[in-house]
N, C-alpha and C positions, 0 to 999 in steps of 0.2 A: 476330908473328902477322899474317897478312894476312886479308882477307875473301874470299879465293878458295876455290874448291872443287876438289879433286883426285880424280879417279876412277882407280882402279887396277884392272887386270884381267889375266887370263892373256894376252890379246892386245889390241893396239890396231892398227886398220887405218886409217891416215891417208888413204890413197888406193890406187888399184889396184896400184901398184908396190911397196908396202911393207907388211910385217907386223912389228910390234914385239912380241916375246915378253916377257912380264912388263912391260908398258908402263903408262904413266899419262898422263893428260891434265889439265892445269890450266885452270880456267875462271874468268874474272873478269868479272862482269856478263854481258853478252850474247855475249862473244867468247872465243875460245880464246887463252890466254896462252902456253902452252908444252906440248910433247909430248916425253916422254922414256921411258927404261926404267930398271929397277932400282928402288931405294927413293927416293921423292921426298924432298927436303930437309925438315927439321923445320919450316921457316918457310912451308910451303906452305898453311897454313890447315887447314881440315877435309879429311881424307883418308878416302875410303870405298873399301874393298876389295871388289870385285865378284866375286872368285873365278874359277871356271872359266867365263869369259864373254869375249865379244869386243865391244869398243867400236868402232862403225863410224859413218861419216857417216850422217846421217838419210836414209831412203829417200825417193825422189821419185816421186810418182804424176803422170806427165805428161799423163794424160787421164782425167777422170771426170765424172760428172753427179750431184752430191750431191743435187740436188732429186728424184731418182728413188729415193732410198734406201729408201722405204717399199714398193717393188715387189720386194723380195728374195723369190725363190722363187715369185712369183705369175704369171710368164709362162713356160710350158713352151717348150722349143726349137721354133721355128716352122718351117713348111714353106718360107717365103720371108721375105726381109728386109722386104718391104712388109707382110706379114702382121704381123710384129712391130711395125712402125711404127704399124699400125692399133691395136694394143693400147695403145701409148704415147699416141696421140691420144685414144683412149677414156678413158684414165686422166686425161689433162689436162682433158677435158671434164667428167668427174665431179668433179674437184677444183678446177674453175674458181672463182676468188675465195677459195679456202681457202689461207691461208698455209702454206708448206712448211717452217716453222721446225724442226719436230721432225725431219723427214727430213734436213735439212742438218746439224743438230746430231748426229744419229745417225751420219751419214757421217763427220763429223770425229772423233767419239769412236772409231769403229771403226778409222779411219786411224791415230790416235795409239797405240792399243793394239797395232797391228801394226808399229810402228816407222817409220811414214811421218811425216815432219816437214814436207813440202811437197806441196801439191796444185795441179794445174792444173784448175780446175773450170769447166765450161760452164754458164752460167746462161741458161736459156730463159725462165723466168717472171719473172726479176728478183729472186726471193726470196733466192738465195744472194748476190747483189750487196748486198743489205741486211743479211743475217745474218752472213756470213763475216768481215767486218771485226772483229766482236766475239768471235770464237772464237780460241783460242790455238794456231793452226797457221799456218805460212807458206803464203801462197796467191797464185797468179796467177789472178784470176777473169776469165773471158771472157764478154762479153755476146754472146749468139747473135743473129744477124739473118737474116731470111728475106725474100726478095722476088724474084719472077721477072718483075715488070712494071716496066719502066724508068721509067714516069711516076710511080710511087709511091716510088721510091728516096729522093728528097729528104725526104719526110715520115718514112720509116723511119729515115733517118740522123739527122734532127733529134731524134727521140725517143730514139734510142740515145745520142747525145751527152749529152743531159740525164741519162740514167741513169748513164752513166760519170762525169759531173761530180759526182754525189751521193757518189761514193766519197771525194772530196777532203774532204767534210764529215762523214765517218763518225765517230761518237762512241760511247762505251760504256765500261763498267767495265774491259773488257779490251782495248779497241781500241788496237792498236799499229800505227801507219801504216808502221813499218819492216818489218812482216811482210806488207804488202799491195802488190801490183802488179796491173795490169789488162791486159786484152787484148780483142781484137775478133774475133769468129768468124762470118764469113759461113758459114752452116751447111754447105752442100755444093753441088757443081755442079748438082744437080737441084733446088735450091731458091734458088739465088743467080744472078741475071743478071749479065752483064758489068759493067753500070753499078754494081751493088752491090759487086762485088769491087773494082772500081777506086776507088769512093768510100771504102771501108774502108781501102784501101791509102794513099790520099791523106791521109785523116784521121790515120792512124798515123805519117805522116812526121814526123821530128824529135821524136818523143816516145818514152816508154818502153813504149808500147803494143805488144804482140806480136800478130801476126796468126796465126790458126789456122783450119783448115778440115778437115772430114771429106772424104776424097778417095780414089778408087780402092778403095772399100770392097767393092763387089759387082759381079758380072758384069752384073746388071740396070742398074746405073749406067752401065757402059760402053755397053751396048746403047741406053739412053735417049739418051745424048749423041751417039752415032754414027748412030743410025737414027731416034730419036724414037719408038720402039716399046717394048713390054714392060710389065711390071707397074708401073714408075714412071709411065709415060704414062697408064695406066689410073687409078692412084691420084690423080695430080695433076689429071687432067681432072675426076674426080669432086669434087675440092675446088675446082674453078673457078680453078686456078692457072696454066693454060696459055694464057690469052688472048694471042694474038699471038706466042707463043713458037715458035721454030723450032730444030730440032736443029743444033748447030754442026758435026756430022760429024767430031768429033775425040775422041781419048782424053781422060780427065779432066784430067790435068796439062797436056796440050797446050792444052786449053780455058782452064785457069787462066792459062797463060802468054799466051795470045792476048788476054786482057782488059787486059793492061798492068799488072796488079797484082803480078805475080811478079818485082819488081825486086830484092828482097832476100830474106833467109831467112825462111821461114814455118815454123810448126809443122804438119806434115802428118800427120794422124791416120789410122791404119790402113794405107793403101798395100798392101792385100792382093793387088791385081792390077795389076802394073806392066808396061808395054811397055819395050823397050830405050830408046826415045826418052825415056820418062818418067824412067827412072833417070838419064839424062844431064841432064835438067832439074833433078833434085834436086841432082846434083853441081854444076852450074853456079851454082845459087842458094845453095849451102851450107845448104840447109834441113835440118831435123831431121825424122826419122820417128818416130812413136809406134806401137809394136806392143803390142797388148793380147792376150796369148797365150790366156787362158782364155775371154774373150769371143769370140775368133777360133774357138776350138773349139766353143763353144756354137752358133754359126751354121753350123758345118760347112763353113767355107771351105777352099779348097785350101791347100797348103803355103805359108806366108808366106816371102817372099824376104829376111828380115832378115839371114841369114848372108851372103848375097851382098852386101847393102848394107854390112855391117860390113867385109867384105874390100875394098870399094871406098873405105873411109875415110869413109863417110856416118855421121853421128851417129844412133844409134838409142836411144831411150829406152823405158821401159816404162810402160804405163798399165793400169788395171783396167777402164776403161769404167764402166758403172753397175751397180747391183745388179739392174737389170732384165735383165741378160744375164750376170751373174757371181754366184758364190757368196759372195764376200767382197770387201772393198776393200783387201786386203793385197798390197802389192808383193812382200813376202817370199814369199807364196804363188805369185805370178807367177814369181818367180825359181826357186822349187822346181819348178814345172811345167816350166820350161825344162830344169832339171837332170835331171829324170826322163825327159823325152821326147827330149832331144838329148844322148845320152851322150858324143858327141864334142865338145861345146861346152865350152870352158874355163870353169870356175866363176869365174875371175877376170874374164872378159868379162861374165858375167852380173852379177856384183857391180858392175862399172863401168856397165853399162846402167842399173842401179837407183839409182845415186848420181850419179857425174860426168856420165853421159850425160843424165840427167834435168835436172841443173842447167844444163848447156849448152843443152839444148833450150829451157829457159824463160828463157834469158839471165840466169841468176843465178849463173853459175860463179865470179864474183868474191866471192860471199858464202857459198855453200854447196857441198856435194858432196865436200869434202875436210876433213880435220881437221888444219889447220896454223895456226900463230899468226897472229892477225889476222882469221881467218874467223869467221863467226857460229857459236856453239856449238849447232848443230843436230846431234844425234846419237841413236843408238839403241844399246842394250846387249842382246846376245843371249846367253842362257844356253846353253852348249854341252853336247851329250850326250857321254858318255865313249865311248872307242873310237878306232879308227885313222882315218886320213884327214887331209887338210889342214884348216886352220881354215875355209877356204871350203866344203869338202865337208861338214864337221860343221855349219856354220852353215846349210846348205841341207837338212840332214836333217829329217825330219818331227818329230823329238823336240825340236829346238831351239825356244826360245821367247823372245819379246821380254819383258824384265823392266823396262826403263826407256826412256823417250823424253823427250828434252829439245829445246826449241825456243828459240833465242836465250838459252841459259843458264837457261831456266825449265823445271822438271820438269812435264811434261804427262801422264805416265803412269808409275806406280810400282807394279809388281805386288806387291812384297814390302814396301812401305813402307820402303824403304832410306833415304829422305831425310827 
C-alpha cells in the first residue's frame, strides 16, 4: 500500500489532444505520478471513484483584480470606459486605508469553487501582494505601477521593488512559496510613460518576473495616444497627470514597442482593438493575449479578434477581469459564454485556452496546464450532465458543475465531501 491517492472518473482529459474513457490519475504529494485507464492496480493506495465526471487540468484565470471583489453588481454598465474608471477611483478613495483582505479572500474562494487553480492577479493597492501568499491557490501576482511623469519614475520604481521584495519573505500558516510567482504591470499606455515601461522591462530582465499591461482596450485609448484628445485626456488632465505629456501619435502596441520595453514576450491584456501592424508586433514578440469575454460584453466592445489571433498561432488565454465588470470569477463561465456565442468554435479550442493557453501565458507551462506524470497536481473535477454530445460539450453545458478542485495535490474545494 502506498500513500498515493488515485482519482477515477468516466473521463480524464490530460491535455487538449487526449480523452481517456474510464480513466484514472494517481497523485503523490504535490505531483502527478501516473495517468491510465481501466482499473487501477490494488497497490495504488486510496482510490476514489468520481462517477460520471471529467477530471481536467485546473483552469487558469490569466487576468483578474481580486482587490475589487467587493464591487460585484455595484457598477451598472457605463456609458464610457472612463465613466467606469471614475467609479473605481471613487471606490478606492472611499476605501483608502482600509485593508481589502476580505475582498481578496472572497475572490480566491469563488475561484476555487469554480475549478480555477491558478490566478494572475493585478495588485493596485498592494493588499493582494500581502494576502495572496497565504491563500491556497496558485498565483502570479502583478504589482501595478502608474506614472506619466518621467522625473517621478525612479521613485515609483524604488517603491515597487520594495513591495515585490516583500514576497520573498512571505510567511503564514498556508504560505507555500512554490505556488507563488510575481510580475510587474505598468498599467496601460495612458498611465505609463516610456521611461516607466522601459524601467519595468529592465528590472524584469534575468528574473522570473513576467511583464503585463492593459493595452488596446478601448477606442478612447487609441484616440488619446494618436491625437491626445478625448475622454482620457479630459480625465487625466482633471487628475493633474498630464504635465509635460505629449501624444506619441501611434497605436498602443506601436507605442509600447517604441519605448524599447517590448524585447520579449509580454502578457497583453484585452487587445480588443488591434491594427494589422499591432498583430504583427504580437507575433514577432511571441507575446500572449488575454481575452476576457464577459467583461468585453459588459463594456459593449466590438467583436474581439481572438479567433484570427488563434489562426495565426498567437497564444490566447482567458481571464475574467474583476467583479466590477463581471458576474463571476469563473473561467468555466467564460468558456461557456464562448461555447454559447461562437457555435463554430471548437470546444477543444476553448478548453485549451482555459488550461494550456493560460499556463503558457503565465510562463507556468512546465508546471501546470496538463495532467501528465511529473506535473503539479492542479486539477478540477466536473460532474457531467447526462445526454448526448462530446465530453467537451457536456462539460460546457449549464448543468455541469465543479465538484472538486485540487492545487498541488491539496484539496481546496470539495462539494460533496468526497475526500
